[in-house]
N, C-alpha and C positions, 0 to 999 in steps of 0.2 A: 731454243730451236723454232723454223720454221717447219710449218705444216704443209706438205704440197697439195697444189689444184687438184690432181686427181685424187689426193686422197680423201678431201672435203666433199668431193664430187661423189664419194664412195656415201656419205653419211646423207641423210635427209633432215628433215627441220628438226625433229626431236632429237637428233643427237647420234640414232643408231645408224648403225652400218648395212650395208642392203642385206648380207644374210639375215641381220638380227629382223630386219625390218618384217621380208618375208617369214621369219617366223612367229612374228606378232600377227600378222595377217591372219596366218595359216590357224594358230592359236584361238585367235579370237572370233574365226567364225565356227571354229568344234565348239567353244565355250557359251558362245551363243544359243547352238541346239539344246545344251543343256539348261539353258537359264530360262526357255523357252516353256519347259514342262511343270503345267500348274501344279500345286499341292492343295491338298485336300485337311481346310484348319479344322472343321469342324462339322456336327450333321445332327438334324432331329429326324425323328420320325411319330408318325402321327396316326391313328387309326381313321380311319373311311367308316362311312353306313354298310359296306360292303363288306363283311367280317375278313375274305379274306385278303382282302386288296387294304395297304396301308401306302402313306405320302411319307416320302422321304426328300428332308431339303437339303442341301450341300453348300456349306460357304468355303472358295476355293481362293485360291490367289496367286498371282503371279508375277514376276517382277517386270516393273516398268522404266526401260534405261534411259530411255528418251526425259522422261519426267523426273526418273531418280524418287519413284516410289512403288506403291506397289498395287497393282489394279485389286479389287476385291469384286467377284461374280456370284451370282445363286444360279443353282441347279437342281432341278426337281427330277424327282421320278417316282412314277407310281409301282409297287411292289405287287403282287401278287403270287402267294405259296397255297396250293392243294396239297394236302400234306407231306408225301416225301417226294410227289412229281419236282422237276426242274424248275428252279426259281422263275417267273416273267416278271420283266424290267422294261416299262415304258420311260422314254428321256426326252424332257422337252426338249426342242430342237436345236436352242440355243442356249448359252446362258446369258443373264441378265446382269451388266455391270452396274455394281453400286458405285457410280460416281460421287465423290464426296463425304460418302457414308462411311463414318467411323466404327459401327459397329449396328448388328441387327439379332432382336432378340425374340422369338415369335412365345407367345402365349401356350402355358401346358395344352389346350386343345389344340395346336395348330389354326384357330379360326380369328386371331391377328396377329398382326407384328409391330414389335418395338422399332423403330427406323432414329438410331442419334446421327447426328451432324454435329459435333465437338466446335465450337466457336474458335476461330484462331486470332492472334494478336487484338484479346480484346472484345472479340465480339460474341455474340449470346451464340447459348449453345440448341438449338433445335432440335425437340422432341415430335415426333409423327409417330402415334397408331393409327395404322394401315390395317382395314379390314378386305374381306377375301375380294372386294370391287372398287374400292376407294379408300382416300384417305379419309380417316373418320374424324381425327382429332388432330390439331399441329401444334402445339406451343411455341414459342421463343424464349428462352432463360437469362434473365441480364446476369452481367459478371455480377453486378449485388447483391444475387442470390446465391450462385453460385459458378464457380468456372467449371472448366469441359469437364467429360463424366471420364471416370478410370478405367479402360480398356484391357490393361496388361493380365496375366497372370495370376498376378498376387492380389495388388486391391480390387481388382475388379468384382463388381456384384451387382449383377443386375439381375431381380427377381420378380416376377408376376405372383400375384395373391390368387391361391385356387379358384376364385367367384370372377378371376378378370377384369376387375374394376380398380385395382391398385397398380404402383410398379414403385420400388423400391431398389435405392439404386444407391453406389457412391460417387462424390464429385468432388474437387477442390473448392476447400471452402473460398469463400471468398477475402481479397487479401486485406490485410490493415491498413487503414488510412495512410496515407504519407503525411511526411510534412509539408507543409506550403509559405513558400516564399515570393514577395511581390518588390518594389522598389524600396517598402517603407522598410523591410526585413521579413523576422518571421510571421505568421499570420494565424492567428490564434484561433480565429476561426476558418473552417476547410473550405477549399475553394472546389470552384469544376472544375473535372479533368480539361474542357473544353473553354478555361478561362484564359484566353492567351494574354494577358498582363499579369501573371503570376507561374509560376513553376513548384515542381514537386522533387521533394528532396526523396535520397533511397530510405531513410530510416534505421532504425536497427536490424542486422542479418538475423534470420532466423533459421534455424538448422532444417538438416532438411534429411530425406533419407538415399542421399549418395547417388551411385549410378544408376540411370536411369530419371530418378526423380528429382534433381537439384533445382529442375526448374519449376517443377510444379507444386501446388498449395497443398494444405494438410487435407488428408483423405476425411471424407464427414459425407454424415449418410441423410439421404433426404428420400421423400413420398409423392410421389405426383399422382393426385387422384383423377382417375382419366374424365369421370363425367363432368364435371367443373372445368379441369383443367388446371385446378391449382398444385402449386409444388410447395409442399412444407420444409423446412428443417425438423431433424428428431432430437429433443432436445432434452438435457438430463446425460449426456454422454461425457466424462472428465475430459477437459483439452490437455490432458496427459496421452491418453489415447488415440491411437490411428485407428481409421475404421476400414474395415473392408469385406468380401463375403457374405453377403447379406442374403440370409432366405426368410421365407414366411413363415414363424410357426403353423400347427394346423389349427382351423376355426378352434374354438371353446364348443364345451355340449349346448351354450346358449346360439351359440352360431355368429360371435361376433370373429374378428381377425383381430385377435387382441396384440399379438406378440412378434415381434421383430428379434432373429437370432442373428449376431456378427461376430465377426473374429476383430478384436483388438490386440493391438500393440503397445507395451508400452512406451513412453517415448524416452522414456530417461532410462536408457541401457547404454551409458557409455560406461569407460572404467570408472569403478569404487562408487556406481549407480551414481553417477554426475548427469546433468543435462547436456547429455548428446545421441544424436540419431545415428548409430553405427549402417555403415550400407546394410542395405536388406535384399538386394537382386543376388538370386542364387545363394544366400542365406538364410536357411530357414531355421540356424540356431537362435535366431531371436525369440524371446519370449513372447509368448500371445495366448489369450485364452476367449474362449465362447461367452457372449454377453447377451442379455435379453431386454429389450424394452416393449412398452407399449405402442402401438401405433398411431403415430399423433394427431391423427384424424379421427380416435375413438377412443383417444383417454378422456378423463373427466375435463369439463370446459374447454374442450379440443375447437370449439371456433374460438378462443381468446388467444391459442397459440398457435394463430398463421402466422406466416413470418413477417405479413405487413403490418399485424396488431400486437404482434409484440408479444411477452411471455407468459405461458397458463401459469397463475398462481398453484396449482396441481400437478403441475410438472411431471412427469416419472423418472425415477432414476434407474441406469443400467445398473443390471445385476449381474455378475461374477458367477455362470454357471459350473464354471472348473478352474476353482482354487487349489484343488490337491493337485493339478497336472502343471508344471510348467511349460505346454505347449498343447496348444487346439485349432485346428484347423481346418476348410473345408465341411463344415457340416452340411446334412443331408437328411432329411427328414421322409420315413416310409411312407407310402403312399396312402398308409390307414391311419397315421398320424402317431402310433404307439411308440416310436424307435427314433430315436437322434441316434444318430453314427457321426463321426468325426477320426481324421486322423491326427496326429501327433508327433512331434519332433521331439521329443522328451529328450531321447540317446542325443542328439546335436547340441539341445541348450546345456543338458548339465554337463557335459565333456566336453565343448566348446569347440568341436569339428564344426564345421561352418554347413557340411549337410552327413546325416548319420543314415542307418535303419529307421524308419518308421513305425509306429505301430498304432493300432485300431480299437478304439471303443465305443461306447455304447451308453446313452443314458433313453432311461425307461421313461417315457415323457404322458405325463396325467393329462386327463382329458379336460381339468381345469385345475389347469396350473397356476397357483399365486405365487406372484414376486419374491415372498418371501418364506417359500418353500423350499427348504432343501432337497437337490437333486443327487443321487448317486454316480457316481463315473465307475462303468463296469468294463473290463477290459477284456477285448474280442481275440485278438491277433496281436500277442507280444514280440518285441523284437525278436534275430531268430541270433545268436551269438555265435555259434560256428557247423553250419548245415553240413549233415552226410552228403556223401556224394550224389548229385541226380537231385537232390532234395529240395524242397522249397528254402529257399533261402534268405527269404525275410521282403517286408512292406517297402517298396520303393519306388513313388509315388506321385509325380511333379503336377499331376493334376486328378482331377475325380468329373465324370459325367454329371450335368447338372439334374440330369437325375438315372440313376446308379442301380435303379431297385425293379428285381422280376417281379412278374403280379402276384406272388405269393407273400410279399409284404417282409420277408426275415432275410433277402439275399440283394446281393447287391454284386456291381460286376467293376472289376479295377482293373486299371494298366502297370505293372510295374516290369521294374527291370529285373532280369533272374539270369546271372549272372552274364555272360557277352550277348544273352539275348534279351528281349522286353517281348511279355508272355500278359496275356487276358487270364485275371482270377475271379472264379468264382468264390464268392465268401457266404457262409451261412455267420450272422451275425447272432444267432443263438444257442450255437455250438460251439464255433469259434474255428472248425473244420475251413481249409481252404484248398482248392482243387484248380489246377491249372485246365483250362479249358482250351485255347487254341494247340492246335496239334503239339503233340509231346514230344516227336520223334524231326521237327520242322529248326531248322538254325535260321530260319527266316525271324525278323523281329515282325509282333503284330499290336496293332493299337486298337481297343473296344473306341467307335464312334457315338455308338448309340444303345438304347435298352427297347425294342419294340415289342411287349410283353413280356413271355419266356425267350425271345429271341434277340440275339446281338449282330447291330451290323459294326463290321472293322473295317480295316487297312493291313496289308500286311503288304512288307517289301525286304528287300537284301539290298547290300550291298552294290550288285550289279543288278538289279531287278527295281526299276521305279514300282512307285506306289497303284497295289492292288484290293479292289473294294471287294469282300466276300461278308457273305451271311451265314452266320452260324444259330444251330439249331441244338436241341439234346436229341441224340439217338433214339427212336422209338423202337418196338418190337418190329416194323417193317423193314429197316433198315436190317439186314440180314448180317451177320459177323460183323457187326458195327457197334461198338461201345465207345461211351462218352460224348463228345459230340462233330455234329457232322459239318462241314465248312465247304461253301458252293461260290467258286468265284462269279461276282457279278461283273459281265459284258457292259462296259460304258463307253462315253462317249471320251473319256479324258485318258483311254487306253491309245488313242489314235496320236494325241499330243507325245505319248512316248517312245512309240515305234524304233523312232529313227536312235534314239538313245540307245533301246535294247537292242538294236542293230549292230552298234556301237560296241556294248559289252558281250557279243553274243557267244565269244571267244574266251572269255573271262570266266574264270570258277573262282569260289570262297570254299572257306571252311574254318571251322572253330580251334587253336589248338590247347591243349592242357600243355601248359609250361611249369614242370617241378621247380620249387624253391632250390637254390642251389645254397648250401651249407647254412642250414639255416641254423642262429644262435641259440642256446639255452633257453633264455629269456623270454622268449616270442613267446605267445599264447597257442593253441591248438591250431586257431583259426589263422592266425600268421604264418603257419607254416603249410600252410594245403596250396596245392597247383593256383596260380594264376593264370590266365588265358590273354592269347591275342586273334584276331581274327586277320586271316590270309590270305587275302585277294591275288589271284595269280595270273597271270596272263601264260601264250603258249609260249613254250621252251622258257617257262619263268626261269630255270636256272642260267640262261644267259641274259638274262633282260636285267635292267638297272630298279630297286626298291627304293620306296618312300616309306620313312617308319613316321607313324603318325600318332600323334602323343596329347590326348584330352587335357581337358585343364584340370581346377576344383583345388587339390587333387582330388577332391571327395566328387566327381563327377564318374561318368562313363562315357563310352563309346558302343552303343549296339549294334547289332548285324543290321542296321535298317538301312534305306536309302539316303546317300548324300552327294548332293549335287556335286559339291568339290572335291570328293573323293573318287566317284564315277567320271569326272573331268581329267583328275590326273589318270585314272585307271586307264581311260582313253586312250591317252597319247601313250601305252606301251608302260606304263612303268608297275612293277609289284605295291602291293600295300600290306603293310605289315603295321596294323592298328593294335597297339599295345594296352590291356587293361589292369596296369600294375598292380601291387596290394596299395589298398586303400582306396579303391574303385568302388562305387556302390555296386550292389547286387551279389557281393559276395557272404553277406553274416557281419553281423558286429565286432569278432575279435579281428576279423583280415582286415577289417577299416580303420581300428583303434592300433592297427599296427605300425601305420606311419607316422603319425604326428610324433613329433622330435628327432624323424630319420630322414625330412628331405634331404635331397642332394646327396644322399648316399643308399638309402636303401631303396627307393624309386628308380635311382639311375642304374642302378644293378638291375634291378627287373629288367628294365630296357636291355640292357645288355644282351642279360641269359635269351630272353627273347629274340634275338639275335642270333646269338651264337646258335640256339637251337634250330631256326632255318635255316644254318650256314652248315649244321653238321649233317641235317638231312639232306643235304644236294638241294634244297629247294630255292635259292638265291646265288646270286656271283655278292660275294664279299667286298670284291672292290671295286662296284659299283652301289654303292646305298647314300641317299639324301635322308635329312630328318625335318621334322616343319612339327610345331605345335603355336596352338594358343595360349595365355597364360599362365599355369602353370605346367601347363604344353610346352609354353617358349621356357619358362625357367629349367624344364629337361631338356629343353632341345642347347641351350647355350652350356648348359652341364656336360652334357655328352660331347659338343664337339671342343671342349676344356678338358676334361676326361680323360678323354677316349678317342685323342684330336686324330688317331690315323684310321680309325674306323668309320670315319664319313667324310663323302667328297664332295658334299654341297650343304647347307641349310638355310632353311626359313623361318623367323619367330616371327611371331603378330604377338604386338601388346605384351610381351614376356615381362616374367619378375626377372631381373638381373642382379639386383642389389637390396636386399632386405632391409638394408640400415640404411640407405636413403627412402627407400618404399613408406617404413613405419612411420613417419612425419608428413608423407601427403596423401596417403588412402582413405579411403572412405571406409575402409575396415584393418583398423591398427591392430583388434586383434587376431585379426588370420596370421600376421606375422609372428606374433608368440604362440599358436597353437600349432601353426606348422615345425618353428624352430624347437620350442620349448616342450611341445608333448602338454600331459595333464597335469604339469604345473602353470600352466599360461593362465587360466585366469586368475589366479593368485600372484601372478608376475607382473598382469600387464599395467603399463601407463603410460600415460603421453609424453610423458620425461624417463625415457628409458634408459637405462645406465650405462657407463662403458662398460661394463660384460657382456651385458644383452648389445649393445652395439656391436662387439667385439665378435662375440656369437653367432650376429645375424648377418656379419659380412659372409666368415667362415662358411654358411651354409650357403651361402650366392654364386651365381657361375663368375661373380665379376671374382672372386678368388683367383681361378682357373685360365683368367684371359690371357695370361703371357704364353701360355701353351697352346691355341686355337691356331690351326691350321685353315679349316673350310672357309669357303666364300660366304657370307652371311648376306643373306635380303634379310633387312629389319622394316616391318612395317605396323605403325601406329596411328592410332586414332587421338585425335587433339582434343577431343573431348572427353577423353577417358579419366573417369577419377577413381575406377581401380585399381590399375597400375598407372597411371601418369605418365607420362611421353619423356618425362625426366630418366627414369627407370631405361628405357630405350635408349636415351639419345647419349647420358652416359655409357654406355657398355657399347655403345657404336663409335663414339671419339674416340673413348679409350683404344679401341679394337685399331681403328684407325691408325691412331696413334703411334701402336706397334707397326704398321706395314698391312694389316690383314687389310684381306679384301670385304669391304662391306661397299653396300647398296642401301640407302636408308630411302623408305616411302611413307610422306605425311598425308594423310586425311582429316585435313583441319574439322569437320563437323561430326566425324563419328565418335562415337561410345569405345567399352572393352569390343563389343562384338566384331564390332571397324563390318554393320550391316546394311548399310545405304546400299539400294542398289548398284550404285554404278562402283561406290565403294569393291564393295564382292566381288565385282565382277572385273576389278582392274587387279586387285588382290591379288587371285587366284590367277590369272593370265600371268601373270610378272612372277607367282610361281613356278607356273608349267615353262615358261620362258626360260626364269634362272635355273630348273635343273635342268631341263635340255640342254643348258648352254654345258655345264661342268660334271655332266653325265652321259657324255659320248661316250 
């Protein structure tokens, strides 16, 4: 068949027709407005000599599409509070861009700043100590000592001691020497990397922690002596441990800074305790403990323990502080040094669910603790199994402030999921009492940024409101008719960057819907029969507008009512959003979460359809104009829904979806996940690297590919080429099988992206294409 010349002229060089090209141009300009809005990553607050004034330091990031990376800025503000008078804030006129900087960490007093520039492609790592007026110290750490510092949310651990003379941190251990060869064959003696007459082989492959960590070396512990500029490794740690989240123990009564406390993950956590590192990203079910060890500069004969001088004869050995519990992380010492608190994912480790309800624990820390002295672990906040309506549903903390303590030394501030919102909690670690201090009747999501004495600096947002900084304090007698906490919005320069977005979303509303479980079976726990929730973002005349069903991954994750650039962009296109927190989501109690394993592809699918039926029955949406999108397990649900309920969805998009568990089991970095979601509570006993035929059959039956012959909706498939969690073979097999059956399928591949598809250009192009795809089929 010949294509006419006029038809060819209607297409541009990208193969788009004129109408599609106009849609791309329009939506890309709109998406630029959302991409430009900066986000607040972290903050620190420091006291000044003026008792009423504090200095706040904010770390801010913004996508840079041209460079395909993230810009990082520092912004300062002076905060003054006089009693109950309105807060006064004086901001620096411009943010300071931290070009080439990997991470910054201020000292406890705020008088010094550690600036880290990780080396790339074998170059050295640069550590700077910046004083208030100048660079006080700079060292370049060669790759032979260690590689880049870990700056992710899991292994990262950069900690100043109280005297601000040492910094402990986690960095990549230097790689093992590779075999060298020349024209005479293998060289028994090593050769220089720069020796042009020889070449190096690859050597034996080493296990890694999977997604995100496949190119990184073993996480190891180091200490930087600021005065001398010397870096020493911390010896005495078993090679079977990967290290993270280091903190300094309080000085002993003799004044010495004796111990470092850190988290250690056992590297032999494969099936049947084999030497395999199962993927750790988003997986809190990996066993870990707290350990303590001497600072390498203060142990006996420390001068013999230098990196360059070999190993001390009396080097200390790391002691396990928490052998009685299967998980311990985020250690935090109280300001007076008497308490060590930490979180535990014991529920996840013991059940096999990749995330579950956290618990909080403490250790009473002796002033002169010796490494052979046993310390008791005391429960502070246990997991909540089945919460009463409106009550505390348990701890679900993805992070913890580096200094979460109020000035009374016994109360900490946590940020946690609470059903479909995120809230700020105050925990009395002596009594175990948990109090919600963010506004009780607000559907917004809140997150603590820093503690300032007894006050809290925070950020709040909603699906239609970009982040807003707030300052909270406990209500006093002068706050008439006010109980609990008083929160005051802080006017900041960041608001200017989000004004255009706020205008675009000004006619939208959002609410959190309670969805009753339909026909709960008798075998369900009480928590598994409780209503789940959905966040509904509505346009004007929502009943006449198309709706996008948005599904989170996990499945033991959550979608809270915070601002999301991608979701807000879709809302600005004129779509309603229905964001479903199906049973199995974090934030609803342990029984509801544990109701899902073994029932994926059925219970979670039914919950999504139940939520859709609810908004249709309430007259909130047009049932004939529904799209669905999800990533990972959300993509699993997306492809299940268009197969199991093919007449309910006009169009779909899936980002790195799980489409075939029987294929994924042999290629993913978390094969135990396949067993957990398909087999439920028996998974830990059944899991094997060589699944039986019966298990392969079960995996297939629970997978979307089992329903592929029923699919009618056009599908946009977005895949990360470097994804180790759900390798591209899953999405490609499903896409090709759908095309084989005559289905309407478009595939986009992002070769350098991992599971999240979060490189700035990839993220931009992903949601631009989702928006255009949905507009095309939801007219």
